[in-house]
N, C-alpha and C positions, 0 to 999 in steps of 0.2 A: 456487721452492722454500720447503718447509714452514717453519713457524718453529720456534725451539726448543725450545719447549712440547711442539709435537704430534711431532715427531722424538723427543724423550724419551719421549713417553707411547708411541709405536708400535714402539719398538725391544722386541727381544726379550731380557729378561734371564734368564741362566742362574741356577741356584740358586747360593748363595754356596760351597756344597760343591763343586760343579763347578768356579768358579771357583777355589776354595783346590787342588783336585786339580790342575789345572794348572799352577799355582805349588808343586807339591810338599809344600803343608800339609796334613798329616794330619787326620781330624776332631777328637782328641783335643786339636788344639792351636787349636779354634775356641769360639768363645762367642756363639751365634747374637742376634742381634737381628732377629727376624724373619727373610724366607727370603732376603733380599737384602744384606743388612750383617752382619758379623760382628766381634770385636774376635780378634786373634792371640795368641796366648801367648809371651812373649820366650824361652820354654824351646825354642822351633826354632833359635834361635843354637847352643846346645847341642848338639842333634842332626845339625844340619848343619854342625858344625864343620870338618870336610872338604871339606866341596863347593866347586867350584871359583869362586872371587867373581867376579861380572860386571863389565862395565865400568860406569863412573858417568857420568852426561852431566848437566850441568848446564844450564838453561834459563833464559836472561838476557834483554836487550832493551835496544832503545834510550831515552832519556828518553821516557817515555810522554806521550799527550794525556791531557786530564782521561777519556777514553773510555778507555783503556787501550789496547794493540796485541796484545792475543791471545796472551800467553803461555800461559796454562794449558790454550788450547784447542789450541796448539801443541804443546806437551807432549802432551796426549793423540793429537794427532795424529801425533807421531812412534813413541810407544808402538804404535799402531796398524799405523803405516807397518813397522815393526820386523817385527812380526808377519807382515805380508805378506810382507817376506822371508824368512821362516823365522826370525826369532830370537824368542828368549822374553825378553819384558820386561815392567819391572814399574815402576808410575809411584808416588814418594813426593810426596804434594802436602800443603798447608796445608788445614784446615778453612775456609770463609768465615766471616769474623766477621758476625754478623746488624745490627752497627751499618751497615756499608756496603749488607747486601742488601734493609733496608729506607730506607736512604738516597740514593744516588745510582744505585749502580750495579744493583740488583736481584740476581738470582742470579751467582753465581761458579763454574759448574761446568763452564765447557768453552762450545761453542757449533757449532750444527749436527750436522755426523754425529761431531763429535768432543767429546763431553759424558762427563762421570762420572755416574753413575745410580746408586741412583734420585735425583733431583736436587732433590724436595722434603725429602727428611730430608737430605741431604748441605749443602741451605743452612738449614737451619732448627736442630733440636736433634741430630740425629745420634744419638751413643748419651751425651748428656750430658755430655760432655768442658769444654766451654766453660761450663757451668752448676758443672762440679767445681772448675774451675781459678778461677771468681768465689767459690764458697762458701769455698774455703782460703783465697783473700785476706782476703776480709771476715771470717774468722773470725778474723785476724790482728790486724784492723782493731779491730775489737770486743774482744779482748783488750790491746790497747793502752789503749784508753780507758778499759776497766773495772779494769785497773792502776792508772791514775792515780787513779782514782775510789777504790780500794780504801786509800789512802795512798802510793802511789808509791813503793814498798820502794827499786826501781831508781835512786830520785830523776832520773827521765827530765825533761828541758827540755822541756815542750809545744812551745817552737816549732820545736824541731829537728827535729820528728817528720816524716819524710819519706814515710811508709805512707798512702796515700792509699786510699778506697776504689774498686771495680771494678764497672761494668755494661757490658754488652754489648750498647749502644745508643748510639746519637748522642745526645747529651743537654746542649745548650751550659749550660744552666742550672745543671748539676751541677757545672761547672768549677770554682768557688770557693764553697764554704759556710761554716757555723757549727755545728759539732756542738756537743750539750752543752746547748742553751737551754732552758729550761723551771725546772721547780724543783731544790732540793740532789739530790733523788734521782736526776734524769734527764742525769747528768754532770757532768763540768768543760769548761765551753767554752771552744773554741779554734778556730781558721782551717783548715779543711782541704778538699777536693773530693774528684772522684772521675775516674777516668781511663778509657778503653774497655779491656774485658775483654783486648784483644790488646796491650795496651800494659802488661799487667801482666808483673810479674816471675816470678811463680808459673808462668805460662804458659810463659816463657823457660826457667825450668829445666825443666819437663817434655819441652821439645824436647830439651836439653843433656842430660838423665840416664842414663845406662847403663844403671840397675839400681834395683831399689827401696833397696840401700843409698846410693847415688850420690844417689836423689831424696831423700832422709832428713838426708842429710848438707847437702845444698844447701839445702834450706828452713832447717834449722838456722842456717845462716851470714847469712840475710837481715838486714841490719840497717837495723832503723827508727828512728833517731835517735841522739840523745846524751845521756848524763845530764849534769847541771848542772857537772860537775868536766870534761865532754869527752872521756868515754869511751864508745865505741861501744855500742849494747845491741842484741841480737840478736833473734832469732823464739826462740831456744833459751832464751833469758833470760826471756823474758815466759811462757814453757811453752807455746806454740801450735805447735810445729813438729812432734810426733809426732801431734798429730790432723789437721795438715794433708795428714800423709803419709798418712794413712788414707782422706780423702776424695777422695786423687787414685790411689788404689791401681788402681783400673779403667781410670783415663786415662793411667796409663802406657804400655798395652798399644795398639797402632796398630788402625785400623779398615780392614778390608777391604770393597771396593766394586769395581766395573767401570765398564769404559768401555762407550761403544754398541755396539760390536764385540766385547764381552765381555772384552777385556783387563783385566788386575787391578791393581788401585790399593790403595795404603795410603794413607791420609788419616789427617793426626794432626799437633795443635797447630794454631796461627795466628798466631804473632808478625806483627803490620805491619812493613812493610820500610823505613817511614821513621820508626818511634819505637822499634823493637825490632828483633829479627834478621832477621825477614823469610825464615824458614827452615822449611820441615816438621823432624820431630825426627831424633836420631840413630838411635834404635832403630828407625824404619820403614825408613832408609837399610841398616842391618845385617841386617834382616831379609830386607830385598829383593834384599840383594846376593847371598843365598844361594840365592832362589830364581828368579833369571832369568840371562839374558846378558847384559843390558843395564838398567840402574836409571837412571831417568829422573827427575830432581827439578827441582823448579822455587822460585826464589827472587823475592823482592818486586820490584816496578819495575826499575829498570834496572840496568845492571852496577857502578854507583859505589853503589848502594842494598844490593839482596840478596843480589849475587854477590860484594860486598866483604866482607860480614859472613860470608859461607859460607868466603870464603878465609882471612878474618883471625881469625875465632871459631869457626865450626863445625867447619871442618875440623882444627882445632889440638887440639878435642877428640875427634873421630871418627877421625882418624888419615887417612883418605881424601883422594886426589887426584883431581880430575876426569880423566876420559880425554880431553874436550872439552867444550866450553861453546858453546851454541846461543845466537847472539844475534839474537831476532824483531824484525824489521823492517817497519814499513809504509810503503805510499807516503803516507798521510795525514800520518804522526810526522813524516819529514822534509820534506814541506812545510810543515808546523807550524813548523819549526824554521829553515823559511827567514827568518821575519819577517813574511812579505807575509798570513798569514792567521790567525783567532782560532778557537779550538775551545772550546765550552763545552760542560759536560756537561750534556745533557739537550736538546740541541736539535741541530738536523741539522746537519750540514757545510754552511758556505758554498757556495752554489751554484758560483762562481768555482773555488773548490778540489776540485770534482770535473773539470774540464775537462783535457785533455789536455795537460800542463806539466812537461816534462822538466827545464827549466831550473830550475825551482822544486823540483823533488826535487834537482838538483845542489847546488841554493844553501843546503839545508838538511842535506845530506850530511857535514859536519864534523862532526855529531852522532855519525854510525855511526861516523867515521873515529876519534871519540874512543874509543867504547865497543869496537871493535875491538883498540885500542891498549891499553885496560885492561884487557882479558882478557888479552893477550900478556903484558901487565907483569905478572901473577900466574902467568905460566910455563902456561898452559892453550891449548891449541890451540882458535882459533874457527870457527863454521860459521854464517854468516849464515841467517837462515833468512826468507823474503821472504812474509810472511804475506798472500795474496791475495785483495783485496776483487772483487766485480763492477765497481765503480768505477775500478778501475785498468787502465791503457795499459801494452800491451807494451812501447813506449819509456821508458817511466819505469821500468818492473821492470830493463828495459837497464841505468839509469844506476846502479843499486841495486848490481847485480852487476859493474860494470865498478868501481865504488868499492870494494867487496870486495876484487876481483881486485887492483887497485893496493894494497889494503893488505896483500896476502899471505893473504886469508882465503877458504877454501871458501865458495860459496855455494849456495841452492836454494831454487828455488820451493816453495810448498806451497799445495795449494788442500783440505787437510782439511776444513773448513768446508763444503763444498759435496759434496765427495767420501770424506770419512773417509780412512781408511788406507792407500786407494788414490791419494789426492791426495797423501799426504806420502811415498811411496815414492822420491823424489828425494831429500829430506832425509833419511830415512833412512840411502839409501846415502853421503850426504855424511858422515855422522856417524859411519856402521862403517866407512870410509876414514879418517875422522880417529882414532877409537879404535883401530883397527889399527896407524896408522903414527906414533903419538904418543909424543913421548919427554919429558913434562911433567914437570916439576920445579917444585912450590911455590913461588912467592916470595911470601910475606905482606909488606904495606907497611911493616912497622917489626919490630925485635925486641923480646919482651919485658920485656927489661933495660932498652929506653930507659924516657926520663922520658914524663909524662902530656903533657905539652904537646910531646915530639919525634912522639910516637906521632899526635897530633891534627892536629900539620903534615905527616908523611908522607902521610898521608890526603888531607889536604886539597892537598897541591902534587902527589903522583903520580897521585891517583885522580881528584879533581875538576878540578885544573888551576889552583887559586888560585893567586894570588900570594902571597900572606899571610895570617898571621891574626892576629884582636884578640882580646883577652878584657876582657871589664865586668867590673868589681869582683867580683860575687857569683863570678864563674867562676873568678877568682884566688883569692880567698878559700879556695874548693871543691879547688883544685887542691893548695894548700897543707895542708888539713885532712884528706884523703885519701892523701897522700905522708905526714903526718905518722902517719897510722894503719895505714900498712902498706900501700897497695894499688896503688902503684905500678905492680908488677908485671902490673896487669890489663891484657886487651887494652879497647880503646876503640872503641865505637862513637860516628858522630857523627847526630844526630835531626837531618834537615832536609828541606826541600821535595824531592819526587818530581818537580816539574814541571820541573826544569833540572840541570845539571851544577853550577852553583853555589848558592847559598842564597838566590837572587832566582827566585822560579818566570817572572818576565818576561822573565830573561835566558836567551833559546833557542840553539841551535846548541852551539857547542862556546868558550864564554866564556873570554877571559883579561885579566889583570891586575887581577882582582877580588879582594878581600878577604872571607875567611870571618870573620863577627864571632861568637863563642862567648859566650853572655849567662849561661850555667848549666852545671854539671854536677851530677849523680845518679850515684849508687852504686847498682850490682847486685851485692851481693858472693856470693848464692847462687847467681846465674847465673853468674857470674865474670867481668864487667867492668865498666866505669864508661860512661856514655853523657852525650858532650858536647850540649847545646843551641843548635843553629844558627839565630840570626833569630827567625821569630814562630813556630815550628812547635808545635802544639796536642796533648797527649796525650788528646784529649777532642774528636772532631770533633762539628759541629753539624750539623744538618736543613738541606736546603734550603726555595726557599718551596714548593716541590711533591716532596717526597720519592717514592721509589718506593713505600711503604708506602701512599700514595692509590689504589696502584694494584692493589694484593695484596688477592685474596678467596678466599673457597672456598663451592661449593655444597652443596647438601642432598645430594651423592652422595660429599663428601667431594673433589671435584675442586679444586686450587688451582690461582690463576690470578693472572698479573701478575707472576711470578718473574722471567720472561724477555720 
């Protein structure tokens, strides 16, 4: 089989006008970025207001190995498979962050014959949305420090400032810094730090905003810290929100690309699934729902992460209910959850892991069972997609399908990586059947009227399977502060490891009897949620000893190598 890069370069790309036309998007609603990428006007929502609404399909997964289990590839293959069955499909996906692109993963545009193209643009700058998010975020940071330097009229307590800077790169050296060093004209010294852009509240705001007005209002509500009297200080008070909205105006529109089989794809926003909301934008879904029979979106990591945030946060904003949820599973993931094998990013799988061993698959199957129950617990019909690798064995695949059947879930084998849409027809047929027969009634984990601790504990026990939750003193203090400031009615997400249902990456399968430790809470008032930090999760990743950047290069003809 050809490499991903070779397949991408050999694929025929339709003009973006032709891709748009098949989705019912007219030329006046496009702003071109070359011949294969365009931004789509949000005005299409009004023009097609009376169009039938598509089925909404969410793609999630079991708890992944560090290598990932192919959610994006499966989402692409499913969309292509839908087209093979005569259904109009539209993908709505996140843009890859350049941090992981140059870190561990390399490119994140799908794989094999189920990729999003042009993959070089997708994995790098695309239309500049990430840069706009970083610029808007850092403008606010600069204006905060300038406000303090210029006399601090709002009487901001420097130690309370929670607005750090961001950069779209893994850089552990920037996690904790001192700003304002130097002479008197260089600012007021204080401790701060950097997060990765995918963790920025501005990026989440962009993903949840439904209009320019909504975007502008959310930016104004950002809380950057407290005054010395304990009052919240917002981006509106700093005077930054208007300029931030200007920087994000173009970025509010989703980007139209295509798959290796020319299926339309809307790429928009890129919040991480372990430390942010992990979903593409609400507006991309709204546009897609008017342009297709099936809109397929993907959430970050397992159903305990991105899918939980889709239900408890994104769907509360969009008002949408998924018709079905695809749970991507691989043989290697379930073997990993048996506890008998160790998977390390950047290294080949252990030889013994590739041997035919259905018992190892069965030993790790509790993780799949847990994710089926999570999806069902949210009131959504699950379809288990076995993402097949060439090293998988038929009797191992049969174990997965038997487990799915025992849990009352449909299942399908998919070979989209090797065969494109043709290899995903079985999966597409299962998803269509689930959508057409669904009686889904969305069941969030908690009511918005619940207390902050009740919301955290609902997610911990109902979704993760924890026995209890503990709170460090800083977390208790933040809960009391947020309740006093009137934010107890916001949804809550929990930043934790993606490598386990628990907060301990070493606990595989479906652990029970464990306690979720909450060490801190942070407020994302503009995005409209509180996030609790569990364990030692980092909002700024670091690079490995041999990051993917070492393999990425460009030749004199402009051909990029090493992204896959």
